[in-house]
C-alpha positions as a printed Julia matrix, in Angstrom:
69×3 Matrix{Float64}:
 -47.2   -35.07   -5.35
 -43.5   -34.44   -5.43
 -40.55  -36.64   -4.65
 -39.11  -35.44   -1.35
 -36.51  -37.94   -0.22
 -32.87  -37.37   -1.13
 -32.34  -40.9    -2.42
 -35.74  -41.07   -4.1
 -34.99  -37.86   -6.04
 -31.63  -39.12   -7.23
 -32.99  -42.55   -8.11
 -35.85  -40.96  -10.04
 -33.41  -38.84  -12.07
 -31.37  -41.94  -12.88
 -34.43  -43.93  -13.88
 -35.66  -41.13  -16.13
 -32.33  -41.13  -17.97
 -32.68  -44.83  -18.74
 -36.38  -44.78  -19.58
 -35.77  -45.38  -23.29
 -33.7   -48.53  -22.73
 -35.76  -49.73  -19.78
 -32.66  -50.91  -17.95
 -30.36  -49.14  -15.53
 -27.28  -51.27  -15.01
 -24.34  -49.87  -13.07
 -21.53  -51.31  -11.0
 -22.19  -51.36   -7.26
 -19.45  -48.82   -6.5
 -20.81  -46.45   -9.16
 -24.34  -46.83   -7.79
 -23.15  -45.93   -4.29
 -21.35  -42.91   -5.71
 -24.31  -41.76   -7.84
 -26.66  -41.87   -4.86
 -24.02  -40.47   -2.49
 -24.48  -43.37   -0.09
 -22.17  -43.12    2.94
 -19.21  -45.47    2.72
 -19.87  -46.85    6.19
 -23.34  -48.14    5.22
 -23.43  -51.93    5.03
 -25.73  -53.64    2.55
 -28.51  -54.09    5.12
 -28.3   -50.35    5.91
 -28.54  -49.51    2.23
 -31.58  -51.72    1.83
 -33.29  -50.37    4.97
 -32.31  -46.7     4.77
 -31.89  -46.08    1.04
 -33.51  -48.5    -1.39
 -36.69  -49.59    0.38
 -37.78  -46.06    1.42
 -36.85  -44.55   -1.96
 -38.68  -47.21   -3.96
 -41.72  -47.03   -1.68
 -41.89  -43.26   -2.22
 -41.45  -43.55   -5.98
 -44.1   -46.27   -6.31
 -46.66  -43.98   -4.63
 -46.09  -41.28   -7.24
 -44.96  -42.99  -10.45
 -46.24  -46.22  -11.99
 -42.97  -48.07  -12.55
 -44.07  -51.47  -13.82
 -40.95  -53.58  -13.47
 -38.72  -51.94  -10.91
 -36.46  -54.26   -8.96
 -32.93  -54.54   -7.65
């Protein structure tokens, strides 16, 4: 299976970069920029339209043990 979603792909790339440390910690504004999240998205939109779908897709393909936000 391949990662198809725009946000899931970007999140996967970020997580791969931080695999050795096990922690991805970025400021909120930087996170929005890295994932190219529209500025007009409120937090509930980001959770519903970005994070939840992306994490659900990634969990189906990759066995991330301790992935949370």
